[in-house]
Short mmCIF file of the C-alpha atoms (twelve columns), coordinates in Angstrom:
data_MODEL
# 
_entry.id   MODEL 
# 
loop_
_atom_site.group_PDB 
_atom_site.id 
_atom_site.type_symbol 
_atom_site.label_atom_id 
_atom_site.label_alt_id 
_atom_site.label_comp_id 
_atom_site.label_asym_id 
_atom_site.label_seq_id 
_atom_site.Cartn_x 
_atom_site.Cartn_y 
_atom_site.Cartn_z 
_atom_site.pdbx_PDB_model_num 
ATOM 1   C CA . UNK A 1   5.468  219.974 66.454  1 
ATOM 2   C CA . UNK A 2   6.555  216.420 67.209  1 
ATOM 3   C CA . UNK A 3   6.304  215.208 70.811  1 
ATOM 4   C CA . UNK A 4   9.656  213.701 71.859  1 
ATOM 5   C CA . UNK A 5   8.419  212.262 75.155  1 
ATOM 6   C CA . UNK A 6   9.202  208.631 75.930  1 
ATOM 7   C CA . UNK A 7   6.152  208.180 78.182  1 
ATOM 8   C CA . UNK A 8   2.563  209.470 78.085  1 
ATOM 9   C CA . UNK A 9   1.802  212.279 80.531  1 
ATOM 10  C CA . UNK A 10  -1.199 212.462 82.820  1 
ATOM 11  C CA . UNK A 11  -2.622 215.881 83.739  1 
ATOM 12  C CA . UNK A 12  -3.063 215.555 87.493  1 
ATOM 13  C CA . UNK A 13  -1.864 217.557 90.508  1 
ATOM 14  C CA . UNK A 14  -0.363 216.251 93.719  1 
ATOM 15  C CA . UNK A 15  2.091  217.717 96.255  1 
ATOM 16  C CA . UNK A 16  5.825  217.338 95.673  1 
ATOM 17  C CA . UNK A 17  8.773  218.129 97.940  1 
ATOM 18  C CA . UNK A 18  12.062 219.005 96.252  1 
ATOM 19  C CA . UNK A 19  15.524 219.457 97.730  1 
ATOM 20  C CA . UNK A 20  18.545 220.725 95.832  1 
ATOM 21  C CA . UNK A 21  21.313 218.135 96.078  1 
ATOM 22  C CA . UNK A 22  24.083 220.754 96.266  1 
ATOM 23  C CA . UNK A 23  22.193 223.646 97.887  1 
ATOM 24  C CA . UNK A 24  20.194 221.450 100.313 1 
ATOM 25  C CA . UNK A 25  17.355 224.005 99.949  1 
ATOM 26  C CA . UNK A 26  13.920 222.447 100.200 1 
ATOM 27  C CA . UNK A 27  10.729 223.712 98.598  1 
ATOM 28  C CA . UNK A 28  7.199  222.381 98.448  1 
ATOM 29  C CA . UNK A 29  4.880  222.805 95.480  1 
ATOM 30  C CA . UNK A 30  2.513  220.847 93.239  1 
ATOM 31  C CA . UNK A 31  3.123  219.168 89.928  1 
ATOM 32  C CA . UNK A 32  0.730  219.652 87.015  1 
ATOM 33  C CA . UNK A 33  1.423  216.431 85.117  1 
ATOM 34  C CA . UNK A 34  3.363  213.211 85.584  1 
ATOM 35  C CA . UNK A 35  4.720  210.274 83.602  1 
ATOM 36  C CA . UNK A 36  7.088  207.385 84.282  1 
ATOM 37  C CA . UNK A 37  9.892  209.700 83.177  1 
ATOM 38  C CA . UNK A 38  9.175  212.917 85.054  1 
ATOM 39  C CA . UNK A 39  6.872  215.708 86.199  1 
ATOM 40  C CA . UNK A 40  5.983  219.288 85.311  1 
ATOM 41  C CA . UNK A 41  5.832  221.419 88.431  1 
ATOM 42  C CA . UNK A 42  5.138  225.009 89.433  1 
ATOM 43  C CA . UNK A 43  7.852  227.096 91.082  1 
ATOM 44  C CA . UNK A 44  8.006  230.602 92.539  1 
ATOM 45  C CA . UNK A 45  11.666 230.836 91.459  1 
ATOM 46  C CA . UNK A 46  13.565 230.090 88.277  1 
ATOM 47  C CA . UNK A 47  15.153 226.640 88.469  1 
ATOM 48  C CA . UNK A 48  18.514 226.365 86.722  1 
ATOM 49  C CA . UNK A 49  18.866 223.862 83.901  1 
ATOM 50  C CA . UNK A 50  20.430 220.514 84.790  1 
ATOM 51  C CA . UNK A 51  20.214 221.315 88.513  1 
ATOM 52  C CA . UNK A 52  20.073 218.018 90.425  1 
ATOM 53  C CA . UNK A 53  17.446 217.497 93.090  1 
ATOM 54  C CA . UNK A 54  15.818 214.896 95.299  1 
ATOM 55  C CA . UNK A 55  12.042 214.644 95.210  1 
ATOM 56  C CA . UNK A 56  9.227  213.073 97.171  1 
ATOM 57  C CA . UNK A 57  5.787  212.875 95.562  1 
ATOM 58  C CA . UNK A 58  2.726  212.422 97.754  1 
ATOM 59  C CA . UNK A 59  0.140  210.246 95.953  1 
ATOM 60  C CA . UNK A 60  -2.256 210.262 98.946  1 
ATOM 61  C CA . UNK A 61  -1.511 206.733 100.192 1 
ATOM 62  C CA . UNK A 62  1.981  206.320 98.702  1 
ATOM 63  C CA . UNK A 63  5.199  208.310 98.549  1 
ATOM 64  C CA . UNK A 64  7.391  208.158 95.441  1 
ATOM 65  C CA . UNK A 65  11.015 209.141 96.065  1 
ATOM 66  C CA . UNK A 66  13.970 209.624 93.792  1 
ATOM 67  C CA . UNK A 67  16.341 212.047 92.106  1 
ATOM 68  C CA . UNK A 68  15.916 214.144 89.013  1 
ATOM 69  C CA . UNK A 69  17.300 217.005 86.982  1 
ATOM 70  C CA . UNK A 70  15.748 220.222 85.721  1 
ATOM 71  C CA . UNK A 71  15.237 219.605 81.979  1 
ATOM 72  C CA . UNK A 72  13.615 222.998 81.295  1 
ATOM 73  C CA . UNK A 73  12.146 226.006 83.138  1 
ATOM 74  C CA . UNK A 74  9.862  228.670 81.626  1 
ATOM 75  C CA . UNK A 75  8.092  231.712 83.015  1 
ATOM 76  C CA . UNK A 76  4.314  231.507 83.008  1 
ATOM 77  C CA . UNK A 77  2.564  234.219 81.004  1 
ATOM 78  C CA . UNK A 78  1.004  237.000 83.115  1 
ATOM 79  C CA . UNK A 79  2.471  235.525 86.284  1 
ATOM 80  C CA . UNK A 80  5.569  235.702 88.454  1 
ATOM 81  C CA . UNK A 81  5.726  231.908 88.572  1 
ATOM 82  C CA . UNK A 82  7.537  229.297 86.524  1 
ATOM 83  C CA . UNK A 83  6.819  225.834 85.222  1 
ATOM 84  C CA . UNK A 84  9.684  223.368 85.154  1 
ATOM 85  C CA . UNK A 85  10.192 219.894 83.770  1 
ATOM 86  C CA . UNK A 86  11.908 217.434 86.082  1 
ATOM 87  C CA . UNK A 87  13.361 214.360 84.395  1 
ATOM 88  C CA . UNK A 88  13.647 211.405 86.760  1 
ATOM 89  C CA . UNK A 89  17.260 210.197 86.833  1 
ATOM 90  C CA . UNK A 90  17.112 207.784 89.761  1 
ATOM 91  C CA . UNK A 91  14.112 206.077 91.328  1 
ATOM 92  C CA . UNK A 92  14.150 202.971 93.510  1 
ATOM 93  C CA . UNK A 93  12.328 199.790 92.463  1 
ATOM 94  C CA . UNK A 94  9.525  200.140 95.021  1 
ATOM 95  C CA . UNK A 95  8.784  203.727 93.978  1 
ATOM 96  C CA . UNK A 96  8.974  202.808 90.296  1 
ATOM 97  C CA . UNK A 97  6.474  199.959 90.769  1 
ATOM 98  C CA . UNK A 98  4.086  202.152 92.760  1 
ATOM 99  C CA . UNK A 99  4.283  204.935 90.156  1 
ATOM 100 C CA . UNK A 100 3.675  202.448 87.332  1 
ATOM 101 C CA . UNK A 101 0.664  200.986 89.164  1 
ATOM 102 C CA . UNK A 102 -0.711 204.482 89.839  1 
ATOM 103 C CA . UNK A 103 -0.351 205.498 86.192  1 
ATOM 104 C CA . UNK A 104 -1.790 202.188 84.944  1 
ATOM 105 C CA . UNK A 105 -4.947 202.984 86.885  1 
ATOM 106 C CA . UNK A 106 -5.313 206.287 85.007  1 
ATOM 107 C CA . UNK A 107 -3.930 205.704 81.492  1 
ATOM 108 C CA . UNK A 108 -6.131 203.493 79.302  1 
ATOM 109 C CA . UNK A 109 -4.177 200.638 77.724  1 
# 
């Protein structure tokens, strides 16, 4: 199966706060991988496709903020949890630079 990703993913977990743009509901969880284009996170509830949300990622000494959309959501086998792919749709320049620097320190060039 061909990987259609634009950016390499890094398997790493950090806290993420998400807030539905329309619903204004906030939830806290962790993501399981990250790239310049998005994250894969764990959720206790199904997240509807194309749902828009704001996010804040805690990278210990930096916070990355922006907006994204739910690209996919799947149930985890033998669990009542879900994994979901969040595609970044809007991220400010400062957050983008900090994310790029963080990833550059992990991904070999």
